[in-house]
Residue, then its C-alpha position, 0 to 999 in steps of 0.5 A: m522439494f517442499i521439506i528443503y523449503d520448509l527447512v530454508a524457511l525455518l532456518l530464516s525465520l531463526f535468522f530474522l527472530p532477534r530483529y524481529l523482536l528488537r523491531r517489536k513486530f509481534h503483535r496480538g494477531f501473530l498467533a494466527r500466523l501460527g495456525f491458531l484460529p478461533k475455536d468457535l470459528n464456524i465458516s463454511q467454504p468463504v472466499w478468501v481475500h489476502a492483502v499484504s498491507v495498507g495499500e493492497a487492502k485499500s485496493i480490494r475494497g471494491l472487489v470484496e464489495g462486488l463479490r459480496s453484492s453478487y454472492p450475498s449468501s458467501k462468507f469472506v475471510i480476509s487476510t494481511v501480514t501487517a498489523t496496519g493492513n489488518k486495521v484498514a481491512r477491519a472495515m470491510v468485514g461483515g457478520g460471519d466473516l473472519l479477519t485474520y492473518l496469513p499463515l506462515d508458509f510452513s506445510f504443516i501450519v498451511r495444511s492446518v488452517i486450509d483444512r479448518i477453513n476450506p475456502a471455495l476460492f483464494i485470491i491474492t492481491e499483487t504478487e505473493i508467492w507462497p509455494n506450500l499455500i499454493s501448492y496445498l491450495y491446488r492439491k484440494n482443487i481450490p482456484v488460487i487467482i491473483v488480482n492486481a498482479r505485478i512483478s516488480d524490478r527487484s522480484f523479477r531479478g529475484y524469481l529469474l534465478i530460481k525460475f527452475l523452481l517457481r515454473s511449477v509453483l506458478n502454474k498451479i495459479r489458475l489465473f493471474c489478472v495483471q496490471s499492465d503488459s510489462d507484467a505480463r511479459r514478465l510472468v511469461a519469461l518466468g514460465v507461466r502459460p500465456d493462456k493463464i494471464r489477462v491484463h486488467g489494469n491496476m485496482k488502485f486507480d478505482l479509488e472512489d470519490n469521497p466528497r466528505q474529505q473534500q468538504e472536511a478539508g477546511t476542518y483538518r487544516s483548522k486542526l493545524g491551526l493553518t490560516e488561508e495564507e499558510k501553505l501545507l506540504v504533506c510528505g506521506s509514507t516517509h521512511p528513514k534517512e528520508e525526513e532528514i532530507i525532508l527537513e534540510v529542504y523545509r528549513d531552507l523554503l522557510k528563509s523565503y516561505p515563512s508561512l510554509r508549514l510541513l506535515i510528515a506522515p511516516r510509513h510506519p507510525e510507530r517511528a514516530e517519536e524517532i521523527a520527533g527527536i529528528i525534528q527537534k535536532k533540527g531546531f523545530l518543535p513537533l506536534f503529534l496529531s493523535r494527542s488530545e492536548r494541542d498547543l499550536a503556538g509556534r508549531q510549523i511541523f506536524i507528526l501523523d502518527s496514527v493510521g486512517e486519516l492520511m487521506s483527509y490531510y491530503a486533501a487539507s494539503d497544497m502539495v504532496f511529496i510521495g515518500g519512499s522515493l528519495v531513498q531506495k524504497g521504490g516509492h508509495n501511492i501516487l493515486e490517493p493524492a492524484v484523486l483529490a487533484k493535488a499537485i504531486i512530487f516524487g523522487p528518483h526511486m519509484f520502482n514499486f510504482r514504475d508504470i504509474a509514475k512513467l504514465f504521471l510523468a508522460n502526461r505531465a501530471a506529477l514532478s520528479v526530482r532527483n536529489a533534495e536541491e531539485l526537491k527545494l526548487k520544485i517546491k518553490e515553483l508550486l508556491v510561487n505558481p498556484g496556477e501550476r499546482e492546480e493544473l497538475g492537480s487537475r491532470a493527475r485527477g483526470l488520469i484517474l478517471a481515464n484508467r478506471g475500471a480494472t476492479r470491474r473487469n477482475l469481478e468479471a474474470l472471478k466470478g468464472s471461478l465461483 
């Protein structure tokens, strides 16, 4: 079966290679995905933690710190798939640890990397199913545990189609620490034994309070040249075609609220130039926040074209729109602005954060809109009613505080396998 899987994976790789090249996805760390590790690597039975991208990398910080505290002599391998996730994970790496990229799931690459690193435990964040990787770890009797596991609507439909192939791979995973009861039910439907599943909640609720971000909110507003009267709308993790909708809404709002300012933080910062072109076509003059020379005169729209500062600009905002939700991308992290007690708005497509979105709406801790017109109306309501903004933000932060603890529960489960 795995020979066929390797062949299919190879054909798909060749098919997607031109698109990969066009999107400039190759980076210096890509050789690690092909199995090339540092020649001087000297690491003995580390704990390997894998987080695919930015959101997952942020969520594992507390888990890695907890494991490091409990097992001070252990070394860690932290891997990602994306370069932006890798950049976030860099802050978690200590002396003697390895920061790398997950090897491509070809059997010959996986065997080479696993034999070289020989981890004591392999932890996957959320739910990535790599058949060759999981099977080889199982063959070497290296425990595989998935923490913060979730099964999205789209993934579940796809997994059901190949359930007969997937069941044996899933049951080679020692433990699934899942986010919700619905995720647990979906795993059982896919053939996972119920005794392998524990509902521990979502580690993304365990965001640490960072008083410095709140204290620096004024500094970041000053960086944008904002006066006390000006209001800032931050649109975080936006996607293609979504920026056009946001800009049309913003242009209409400016007619009645000329003191409103807009900050767009694209999901992929490398799209910054493309977004600047869209903004200019709409008649505005954008400002890149990474540029050292800043002429703030006449600037109403800002582009966050770097990684690592979004939370600081969330702290400086008056309201937040969650990107990827007006287009069918599944939405992005509600919890980051929520921990800062910000008024949150998102669109109809929040399937990647289905349970969290439902929880926030049920507790009147966020606003949902179906289209551009509703987005404009909700922003208007929040602009004219600062009390409502504060109440929304307060309820959002309250939900964060009420749902913390998944990281601690996952840590206890992991200690049983170390």
